[in-house]
N, C-alpha and C positions, 0 to 999 in steps of 0.2 A: 738725601742723606739717609743712610741705613745704619742702625746701631745693632750690634750683635752682643750676645752675652750668654752666660750659663752658670751652672753650679761648679763647685770646687772640684768634684771628681770627674766631670765631663759627661755624665749620664744625661743631663738635660742641657739643651741648647735652645736659644730663642733668637728672634730677630724683631726689630721694630723699625718701621719706615718713618722717615721724617724726624725732625728734632723733637725732643720732649717739650711739652707745653709749659712745664714748670719743674723746677728742681728745688727741693726743700729738705731741710734737716728737721726730723721729728724727734722730740724729747719725751713723748708720752710713755707712760708705764707699759702699755701693751707692746709698743715697738721695741722698747728696751728689753723687755722680758723675752719676746719672741726671737730677738737677735742675740741676746746675751751681750749687749754692747751699750755704751752710755747714750747713744742716739743712732738713728738710722737715716741715711740720706736716700730720698726717693726721687725718681724721675717719672713724671706723669706722661703717659702716652694715650692716644686714641686707641681703644681696644680693637678697632677695625684694622689697625696697622701692626698690631702685636700678634705674634704666633710662635708656638713651639715648633722647632724643626727637628729635634731629636729628643726622644724620651717623653714620658708623661709624668708630670709632677703629682705629688700627693697634695691634698688640701685639708684644711680644717677651719671651723668657724671659731675665731678667737674671741669674739663677742657677738651679740646679736647683729645680724646684717653684714658682718665683716668676714670675708674669706681670705685666708692666706694660703699661698701655694709654696711648696718647698720640694727639694730633692729628697726622695725616700731613701736614697743610699747614703748621701753624705750630710744631709740636713740643711744645706744652704737655703736660706729664705730667699724667695724669688719675687713674689708679687703680693699685692694688697688690693682687694676689690671690695667696695662698699655697695650694697644692694640699692641704696638710695641715689647712687651716682654711677649708673651703668655706662656713662660716656667716658669713663677713665679707667685705666689700669695703672697702678703705681708699681714700678719696678725698682728693686734695690739697686741703687747706683753702683755699689761696689761689685755687683755681679755682672756688670757690663765689661766687655773686653777693654774698653777705653774710658774708664770713669774719669780720668783726668781731663777729658775733652768737655766735661760739663762744668757749668758755673752755677753753684747753688745761689738761690735768690733770697732765702729767709730761713728763719727758725720758727717752728710752731710748737705749741705746748712748752714754751720757754719757762713757764712757771713751774714746770716739773723737771727742769734741768738739774742734774746732780750738782751738789755744791762744790765738788772738786773738779768739775769740768769748767775750764777757763778758756773762753773763746773770744778772740779779739778781731773777728772778721768784719765787724761793723754792719753786718746785714740786719735788716729789720727783724724784730723779735715780736712774736704774737704770744700773749700769755696763754691763749688756748688755740683754737683753730682760726684760720683766716676769716672764715664765714662768721664767726662769733664777734669779730671786730670790724667787719666791713661796714 
C-alpha cells in the first residue's frame, strides 16, 4: 500500500509506503491553532517509509521538541514530529490524496474539545494523550 499526498497549491508532494500505524483526531490547543481548525486528524507513519517527492517544506518548532512542517507557499500543515519519538511521523490526514480511505481510531486531548464540536462517532476518547492513560 502506498499513500500519496501534498499541499493545497501542489508545491509539496509526499509519499508513504504501507498503511498508517494509527489514525487519530487531536483536539489539543497546539494542533487547533496550527491548523486553524477545531481539531486535526493525523495518520502516523514510520519515518523510514515517508518521503517528500516534490518541493521542500518549511518547518518550525511549535513547542519544545515538536517540529511541524508546512508548505511555504500556501501554508498547508503537513507533518508533526516529536523529538522524543523519532520512530513516527504524523501526517495531516486531510493532506492525503485519499483521506476517505482512512478510519480514525480515537480522539486525544478530548478534554480540550471545543464545546460547540459535537461528535457522535463513538470512538474512544482520551482526556489527554493515549500514553497518559495507558
